[in-house]
LUMMIFI-429035 format. One record per residue (C-alpha): residue in one letter; x negated, z negated, y negated. Coordinates in nm, 3 decimals, decimal comma. Example, Ala and Ser with C-alpha at 12.3 -4.5 7.8 and 13.67 -1.06 7.14 Angstrom:
2
<type=A&east=-1,230&up=-0,780&north=0,450>
<type=S&east=-1,367&up=-0,714&north=0,106>
This chain:
247
<type=M&east=0,000&up=0,000&north=0,000>
<type=A&east=-0,264&up=-0,103&north=-0,250>
<type=E&east=-0,452&up=0,225&north=-0,205>
<type=L&east=-0,167&up=0,476&north=-0,192>
<type=H&east=-0,088&up=0,466&north=-0,564>
<type=A&east=-0,433&up=0,616&north=-0,629>
<type=D&east=-0,374&up=0,909&north=-0,390>
<type=R&east=-0,204&up=1,137&north=-0,638>
<type=R&east=-0,218&up=1,434&north=-0,402>
<type=R&east=0,019&up=1,254&north=-0,167>
<type=A&east=0,220&up=1,093&north=-0,447>
<type=E&east=0,285&up=1,432&north=-0,605>
<type=S&east=0,351&up=1,623&north=-0,282>
<type=F&east=0,727&up=1,576&north=-0,267>
<type=G&east=0,840&up=1,811&north=-0,543>
<type=A&east=0,761&up=2,127&north=-0,351>
<type=A&east=0,994&up=2,004&north=-0,076>
<type=S&east=1,259&up=1,848&north=-0,300>
<type=D&east=1,558&up=2,016&north=-0,135>
<type=D&east=1,444&up=1,921&north=0,215>
<type=Y&east=1,367&up=1,569&north=0,093>
<type=D&east=1,721&up=1,528&north=-0,036>
<type=R&east=1,876&up=1,681&north=0,274>
<type=Y&east=1,681&up=1,499&north=0,543>
<type=R&east=1,578&up=1,161&north=0,403>
<type=P&east=1,823&up=0,894&north=0,520>
<type=R&east=2,060&up=0,707&north=0,292>
<type=Y&east=2,034&up=0,329&north=0,276>
<type=P&east=2,276&up=0,116&north=0,479>
<type=Q&east=2,583&up=0,049&north=0,270>
<type=A&east=2,566&up=-0,323&north=0,349>
<type=L&east=2,231&up=-0,349&north=0,169>
<type=I&east=2,362&up=-0,159&north=-0,133>
<type=A&east=2,670&up=-0,383&north=-0,148>
<type=D&east=2,447&up=-0,692&north=-0,150>
<type=L&east=2,273&up=-0,567&north=-0,463>
<type=I&east=2,571&up=-0,473&north=-0,678>
<type=T&east=2,727&up=-0,810&north=-0,746>
<type=A&east=2,934&up=-0,697&north=-1,046>
<type=A&east=3,060&up=-0,369&north=-1,188>
<type=G&east=2,847&up=-0,204&north=-1,452>
<type=L&east=2,512&up=-0,363&north=-1,363>
<type=A&east=2,245&up=-0,194&north=-1,574>
<type=T&east=2,010&up=-0,058&north=-1,309>
<type=L&east=1,675&up=0,119&north=-1,330>
<type=D&east=1,578&up=0,327&north=-1,026>
<type=V&east=1,200&up=0,372&north=-1,038>
<type=G&east=1,044&up=0,665&north=-0,855>
<type=A&east=1,397&up=0,779&north=-0,790>
<type=G&east=1,305&up=1,105&north=-0,622>
<type=T&east=1,615&up=1,316&north=-0,571>
<type=G&east=1,844&up=1,026&north=-0,657>
<type=I&east=1,934&up=0,917&north=-0,305>
<type=A&east=1,951&up=0,547&north=-0,393>
<type=S&east=2,074&up=0,621&north=-0,746>
<type=V&east=2,387&up=0,793&north=-0,617>
<type=Q&east=2,460&up=0,509&north=-0,375>
<type=L&east=2,415&up=0,250&north=-0,650>
<type=I&east=2,641&up=0,444&north=-0,888>
<type=R&east=2,911&up=0,470&north=-0,622>
<type=A&east=2,886&up=0,094&north=-0,571>
<type=G&east=2,960&up=0,037&north=-0,940>
<type=A&east=2,621&up=0,023&north=-1,112>
<type=T&east=2,518&up=0,208&north=-1,427>
<type=V&east=2,193&up=0,378&north=-1,330>
<type=L&east=1,898&up=0,526&north=-1,515>
<type=A&east=1,644&up=0,700&north=-1,294>
<type=V&east=1,274&up=0,738&north=-1,373>
<type=E&east=1,094&up=1,005&north=-1,170>
<type=P&east=0,759&up=1,174&north=-1,238>
<type=D&east=0,835&up=1,506&north=-1,068>
<type=S&east=1,062&up=1,740&north=-1,262>
<type=R&east=1,178&up=1,918&north=-0,946>
<type=M&east=1,285&up=1,594&north=-0,781>
<type=A&east=1,448&up=1,476&north=-1,104>
<type=G&east=1,629&up=1,809&north=-1,128>
<type=V&east=1,793&up=1,754&north=-0,790>
<type=A&east=1,898&up=1,405&north=-0,899>
<type=A&east=2,039&up=1,537&north=-1,226>
<type=G&east=2,237&up=1,796&north=-1,031>
<type=K&east=2,417&up=1,506&north=-0,861>
<type=G&east=2,507&up=1,345&north=-1,192>
<type=V&east=2,215&up=1,102&north=-1,217>
<type=T&east=2,066&up=1,041&north=-1,562>
<type=A&east=1,692&up=1,088&north=-1,512>
<type=E&east=1,387&up=1,057&north=-1,736>
<type=I&east=1,070&up=1,233&north=-1,623>
<type=A&east=0,770&up=1,000&north=-1,629>
<type=T&east=0,557&up=0,779&north=-1,413>
<type=F&east=0,660&up=0,416&north=-1,438>
<type=E&east=0,322&up=0,338&north=-1,591>
<type=D&east=0,383&up=0,588&north=-1,875>
<type=W&east=0,758&up=0,542&north=-1,913>
<type=E&east=0,865&up=0,376&north=-2,239>
<type=P&east=1,169&up=0,148&north=-2,208>
<type=G&east=1,196&up=0,090&north=-2,581>
<type=S&east=1,449&up=-0,188&north=-2,634>
<type=R&east=1,632&up=-0,118&north=-2,307>
<type=T&east=1,666&up=-0,397&north=-2,052>
<type=F&east=1,818&up=-0,407&north=-1,704>
<type=D&east=2,000&up=-0,634&north=-1,463>
<type=L&east=1,841&up=-0,465&north=-1,164>
<type=V&east=1,515&up=-0,274&north=-1,121>
<type=V&east=1,501&up=-0,087&north=-0,791>
<type=F&east=1,208&up=0,078&north=-0,615>
<type=A&east=1,360&up=0,270&north=-0,323>
<type=Q&east=1,075&up=0,371&north=-0,093>
<type=S&east=0,852&up=0,401&north=-0,401>
<type=F&east=0,671&up=0,075&north=-0,481>
<type=H&east=0,359&up=0,188&north=-0,296>
<type=W&east=0,320&up=0,473&north=-0,547>
<type=V&east=0,270&up=0,246&north=-0,850>
<type=Q&east=-0,011&up=0,015&north=-0,951>
<type=P&east=0,149&up=-0,309&north=-0,833>
<type=R&east=0,025&up=-0,574&north=-1,075>
<type=P&east=0,091&up=-0,379&north=-1,398>
<type=A&east=0,424&up=-0,264&north=-1,255>
<type=L&east=0,535&up=-0,620&north=-1,183>
<type=A&east=0,443&up=-0,728&north=-1,534>
<type=K&east=0,639&up=-0,437&north=-1,678>
<type=V&east=0,941&up=-0,521&north=-1,463>
<type=R&east=0,938&up=-0,882&north=-1,586>
<type=G&east=0,946&up=-0,754&north=-1,942>
<type=I&east=1,257&up=-0,539&north=-1,896>
<type=L&east=1,472&up=-0,767&north=-1,679>
<type=N&east=1,768&up=-0,938&north=-1,839>
<type=P&east=1,811&up=-1,312&north=-1,776>
<type=G&east=1,926&up=-1,346&north=-1,416>
<type=G&east=1,799&up=-0,997&north=-1,338>
<type=R&east=1,629&up=-0,902&north=-1,013>
<type=L&east=1,368&up=-0,664&north=-0,879>
<type=V&east=1,453&up=-0,497&north=-0,547>
<type=L&east=1,234&up=-0,298&north=-0,310>
<type=L&east=1,441&up=-0,087&north=-0,070>
<type=S&east=1,298&up=0,066&north=0,246>
<type=N&east=1,433&up=0,258&north=0,540>
<type=R&east=1,187&up=0,173&north=0,817>
<type=I&east=1,260&up=0,421&north=1,094>
<type=V&east=1,064&up=0,384&north=1,416>
<type=P&east=1,105&up=0,608&north=1,721>
<type=K&east=1,175&up=0,415&north=2,041>
<type=S&east=1,210&up=0,696&north=2,294>
<type=P&east=0,967&up=0,865&north=2,268>
<type=T&east=0,748&up=0,621&north=2,071>
<type=W&east=0,475&up=0,683&north=1,814>
<type=A&east=0,223&up=0,617&north=2,093>
<type=D&east=0,364&up=0,916&north=2,280>
<type=F&east=0,261&up=1,137&north=1,987>
<type=D&east=-0,069&up=0,969&north=1,910>
<type=D&east=-0,292&up=1,225&north=2,078>
<type=I&east=-0,124&up=1,503&north=1,881>
<type=Y&east=-0,131&up=1,327&north=1,546>
<type=S&east=-0,497&up=1,234&north=1,586>
<type=D&east=-0,585&up=1,603&north=1,559>
<type=Y&east=-0,421&up=1,632&north=1,216>
<type=L&east=-0,382&up=1,298&north=1,040>
<type=G&east=-0,673&up=1,089&north=1,164>
<type=D&east=-0,650&up=0,734&north=1,032>
<type=E&east=-0,337&up=0,818&north=0,830>
<type=R&east=-0,124&up=0,842&north=1,142>
<type=S&east=-0,067&up=0,465&north=1,140>
<type=S&east=0,141&up=0,497&north=0,823>
<type=I&east=0,352&up=0,798&north=0,913>
<type=V&east=0,682&up=0,643&north=0,807>
<type=D&east=0,636&up=0,307&north=0,637>
<type=A&east=0,341&up=0,278&north=0,401>
<type=T&east=0,439&up=-0,068&north=0,280>
<type=R&east=0,280&up=-0,369&north=0,446>
<type=L&east=0,537&up=-0,641&north=0,393>
<type=A&east=0,308&up=-0,943&north=0,393>
<type=E&east=0,076&up=-0,786&north=0,137>
<type=V&east=0,363&up=-0,683&north=-0,085>
<type=T&east=0,523&up=-1,026&north=-0,065>
<type=A&east=0,198&up=-1,195&north=-0,168>
<type=L&east=0,155&up=-0,960&north=-0,464>
<type=I&east=0,511&up=-1,016&north=-0,581>
<type=E&east=0,486&up=-1,393&north=-0,554>
<type=D&east=0,155&up=-1,384&north=-0,742>
<type=G&east=0,339&up=-1,185&north=-1,009>
<type=G&east=0,581&up=-1,470&north=-1,070>
<type=F&east=0,877&up=-1,387&north=-0,845>
<type=T&east=1,045&up=-1,555&north=-0,553>
<type=V&east=1,120&up=-1,327&north=-0,259>
<type=D&east=1,424&up=-1,305&north=-0,032>
<type=N&east=1,425&up=-1,044&north=0,245>
<type=R&east=1,748&up=-0,898&north=0,379>
<type=N&east=1,766&up=-0,638&north=0,652>
<type=V&east=2,016&up=-0,424&north=0,837>
<type=V&east=1,932&up=-0,272&north=1,176>
<type=E&east=2,074&up=0,067&north=1,273>
<type=Q&east=2,045&up=0,240&north=1,611>
<type=L&east=1,992&up=0,613&north=1,559>
<type=H&east=1,963&up=0,932&north=1,759>
<type=Y&east=1,806&up=1,248&north=1,623>
<type=T&east=1,806&up=1,593&north=1,770>
<type=T&east=1,454&up=1,730&north=1,799>
<type=E&east=1,507&up=1,951&north=1,496>
<type=D&east=1,652&up=1,668&north=1,286>
<type=W&east=1,360&up=1,438&north=1,373>
<type=L&east=1,107&up=1,701&north=1,275>
<type=N&east=1,295&up=1,777&north=0,955>
<type=L&east=1,272&up=1,407&north=0,867>
<type=V&east=0,905&up=1,344&north=0,941>
<type=F&east=0,800&up=1,663&north=0,765>
<type=T&east=0,929&up=1,519&north=0,438>
<type=Y&east=0,661&up=1,247&north=0,450>
<type=S&east=0,359&up=1,290&north=0,228>
<type=N&east=0,092&up=1,290&north=0,497>
<type=H&east=0,275&up=1,581&north=0,662>
<type=L&east=0,347&up=1,766&north=0,338>
<type=T&east=-0,017&up=1,765&north=0,229>
<type=L&east=-0,142&up=1,933&north=0,545>
<type=P&east=-0,245&up=2,300&north=0,514>
<type=A&east=0,048&up=2,526&north=0,601>
<type=S&east=-0,110&up=2,651&north=0,925>
<type=A&east=-0,183&up=2,296&north=1,044>
<type=R&east=0,166&up=2,184&north=0,946>
<type=D&east=0,324&up=2,466&north=1,147>
<type=E&east=0,103&up=2,394&north=1,448>
<type=L&east=0,177&up=2,021&north=1,434>
<type=R&east=0,548&up=2,087&north=1,419>
<type=R&east=0,529&up=2,322&north=1,718>
<type=R&east=0,335&up=2,070&north=1,927>
<type=L&east=0,569&up=1,784&north=1,840>
<type=A&east=0,871&up=1,998&north=1,928>
<type=E&east=0,718&up=2,079&north=2,266>
<type=R&east=0,642&up=1,713&north=2,333>
<type=I&east=0,994&up=1,595&north=2,243>
<type=G&east=1,170&up=1,876&north=2,424>
<type=S&east=1,548&up=1,900&north=2,420>
<type=V&east=1,629&up=1,530&north=2,458>
<type=G&east=1,573&up=1,435&north=2,094>
<type=V&east=1,456&up=1,100&north=1,963>
<type=D&east=1,616&up=0,756&north=1,985>
<type=A&east=1,509&up=0,546&north=1,688>
<type=V&east=1,574&up=0,220&north=1,507>
<type=N&east=1,605&up=0,181&north=1,133>
<type=D&east=1,517&up=-0,176&north=1,033>
<type=A&east=1,624&up=-0,121&north=0,673>
<type=L&east=1,494&up=-0,379&north=0,429>
<type=A&east=1,579&up=-0,505&north=0,082>
<type=V&east=1,308&up=-0,723&north=-0,072>
<type=I&east=1,500&up=-0,908&north=-0,345>
<type=C&east=1,274&up=-1,063&north=-0,608>
<type=T&east=1,379&up=-1,310&north=-0,876>
<type=P&east=1,156&up=-1,414&north=-1,167>
<type=V&east=1,053&up=-1,777&north=-1,153>
């Protein structure tokens, strides 16, 4: 987590695949979203909003959402769904006098410099406001990551250990607590089944897949498809909301 924010090649890889990202990335369990929106009209900032997946869910739950997203192509997809988006990195974004009841990083906290980001969040939260880190943590169970390890080692090397979830929870929790917040974790577990094509569509929206050369990406996809075969992938999503309250 602490290193990924410096890898701008990976951080900026999503825009070229913005339509696929919006189509294949999972939505967050509605129970987690409902836990966050405790009153209608909560002023909410969605940081690193991507194509507005979480933004749309938060709006539908009753929040008033402003999205901040550095990639204009991703922000354009979000805007096409009715999300108000400002194009900037969180580090460069200027809040002016605006403050928020909720600041959300949905699958995006690992792309910011954590300590400056936490200080900035504290400065824009209203009294009683909260910071929330949302993650879909999808892990294949049949087949497992270990069943693909020999294939991935030819393409991703040491990066294969962070194919889906780049956030190390214990490290993040320590950083947040050091930044002056208390932390409450809430999770929802979903049992999932993907067809082979749907699984490949999902994993090929992750940055360490997107940044591969096109020929390597095509070859990796072919080999994974052969390994999975026609049975598809059974997976578990241990979706997590890290809810952080200023001390």
